C-alpha positions in Angstrom: 13.3 54.7 52.3 10.6 55.0 55.2 11.1 51.4 56.4 14.9 51.3 56.6 16.1 52.6 59.5 19.9 52.8 59.0 21.2 56.1 57.5 20.4 59.5 56.8 16.7 59.9 55.9 17.4 62.9 53.4 20.2 61.3 51.8 18.4 58.0 51.4 15.6 60.0 49.6 17.9 61.8 47.5 19.4 58.4 46.2 15.8 57.0 45.5 15.0 60.1 43.8 18.1 59.7 41.6 17.3 55.8 41.0 13.7 56.7 39.7 14.8 59.7 37.6 17.4 57.7 36.0 15.2 55.2 35.5 12.2 57.3 33.9 15.4 59.4 31.9 16.1 55.9 30.2 12.5 55.8 28.6 11.7 59.2 28.2 13.7 62.5 28.4 11.1 65.6 29.2 11.9 68.6 27.5 13.0 71.1 30.2 12.7 74.8 28.6 14.1 77.4 31.1 11.9 80.8 30.8 11.3 83.3 32.8 7.8 83.1 32.9 8.2 79.4 34.2 10.3 80.4 36.8 7.6 83.1 37.8 4.9 80.7 37.7 6.8 77.9 39.5 8.0 80.4 42.3 4.3 81.6 42.6 2.8 78.2 42.7 5.3 77.0 45.5 4.3 80.0 47.6 0.7 79.3 47.0 1.5 75.9 48.1 3.1 76.9 51.2 0.4 79.2 52.3 -2.1 76.2 51.6 -0.2 73.8 53.8 0.1 76.7 56.6 -3.7 77.0 56.6 -3.6 73.1 56.5 -1.5 73.0 59.5 -4.2 75.3 61.5 -7.1 72.9 60.5 -5.3 69.5 60.8 -5.9 68.9 64.3 -9.5 69.8 64.1 -9.9 67.2 61.3 -7.2 64.4 62.6 -6.7 63.5 66.1 -2.8 63.8 66.9 -2.2 65.5 63.7 0.5 67.8 65.6 2.4 65.1 66.8 2.2 63.3 63.2 3.5 66.5 61.7 6.5 66.7 64.5 7.2 63.1 63.3 7.7 64.4 59.8 10.0 66.6 60.8 12.1 64.4 63.1 13.2 62.4 59.8 15.8 65.3 59.3 17.1 65.3 62.7 20.7 65.2 63.1 21.0 66.1 59.6 22.2 70.0 58.7 19.5 72.0 57.3 21.8 73.3 54.6 22.5 69.7 53.3 18.6 69.0 53.6 18.0 72.4 51.6 20.4 71.7 48.7 19.4 68.1 48.2 15.7 69.4 48.1 16.6 72.2 45.9 18.8 70.4 43.2 17.9 66.3 43.6 14.7 65.6 45.0 12.3 68.3 43.8 13.8 68.2 40.2 14.1 64.5 40.0 10.4 63.7 41.7 9.0 66.1 39.1 11.1 64.3 36.3 9.8 61.0 37.3 6.3 61.7 38.6 4.9 64.5 36.2 7.5 64.3 33.4 7.6 60.6 33.0 4.6 58.9 34.8 2.0 61.3 34.5 2.8 62.1 31.0 2.8 58.7 29.9 -0.7 57.8 31.6 -2.2 61.0 30.1 -1.1 60.0 26.5 -2.5 56.4 27.2 -5.8 57.3 29.4 -6.5 61.0 29.0 -5.8 64.1 31.2 -8.0 63.2 34.1 -7.6 59.5 34.6 -3.5 60.0 34.0 -3.8 63.1 36.8 -5.9 60.8 39.2 -3.8 57.6 38.8 -0.4 59.5 39.1 -1.7 61.6 42.3 -3.0 58.3 43.9 0.1 56.7 43.5 2.2 59.6 44.6 0.1 59.4 47.8 0.2 55.8 47.9 3.9 55.5 48.2 4.0 57.6 51.5 1.7 54.9 52.8 4.7 53.0 54.0 5.6 56.2 56.2 2.3 54.9 58.4 1.7 58.8 59.1 -1.8 59.9 58.0 -0.7 63.4 57.8 2.1 62.7 55.5 0.0 60.7 53.2 -2.6 63.4 53.0 -0.2 66.1 52.8 1.5 63.9 49.7 -2.2 63.8 48.4 -2.7 67.5 48.4 0.9 68.3 47.1 0.5 65.5 44.3 -3.0 66.7 43.3 -1.3 70.4 43.1 1.5 69.6 41.1 -0.4 67.2 38.9 -3.1 69.9 38.2 -0.2 72.2 37.4 1.3 69.8 34.8 -2.3 69.3 33.3 -2.8 73.4 32.9 1.1 74.2 32.0 2.6 71.2 30.6 5.9 72.5 31.5 8.3 70.3 33.7 10.4 73.8 34.4 7.3 75.0 36.1 7.0 71.7 38.0 10.9 71.6 39.2 10.7 75.2 40.5 7.6 74.6 42.2 8.5 71.3 43.8 12.0 72.4 44.7 11.2 75.8 46.2 8.6 74.5 48.5 9.9 71.0 49.7 13.2 73.4 50.6 11.2 76.1 51.9 8.7 73.9 54.0 11.5 71.2 55.3 14.6 73.6 55.8 14.2 77.3 55.6 10.7 77.9 57.4 9.3 74.7 58.7 5.4 74.8 59.5 5.0 73.1 62.8 
């Protein structure tokens, strides 16, 4: 997705996520229970992660030379795409699909095989690792932070609906509603 210049980035990401989600659902169907408590925890965790990224945006230039340009590079991936389309894709395709795959499938399987911490660590490393192809250090670090956040949330709650709400709301807000630049 990062290396293929043709097409709209957010549509390509959406299609990639649909593919891995379908793959994971062939092997394992996570139990998704819609509960008010899960909605609340997911919403609060999305807000907490957004605030963490807000602080990180302030600190990043002190740690990573050229951080602001790299952040701009992340947001430039969406240029020319309607913000409403980006928001809808993130809320209803990318956020839910990524959590079904990364936490509901991969982390769940790895923790059953190796235990909570090794499964969490490997899933987080692979999640950050797939972002290496962007060649954007800030995006890789952001994926590491977000992946660790959602991974620990999953270790704590084991509730894929919390994950879906958190990831979907956070990504829609940070990329379409109130970007941090």
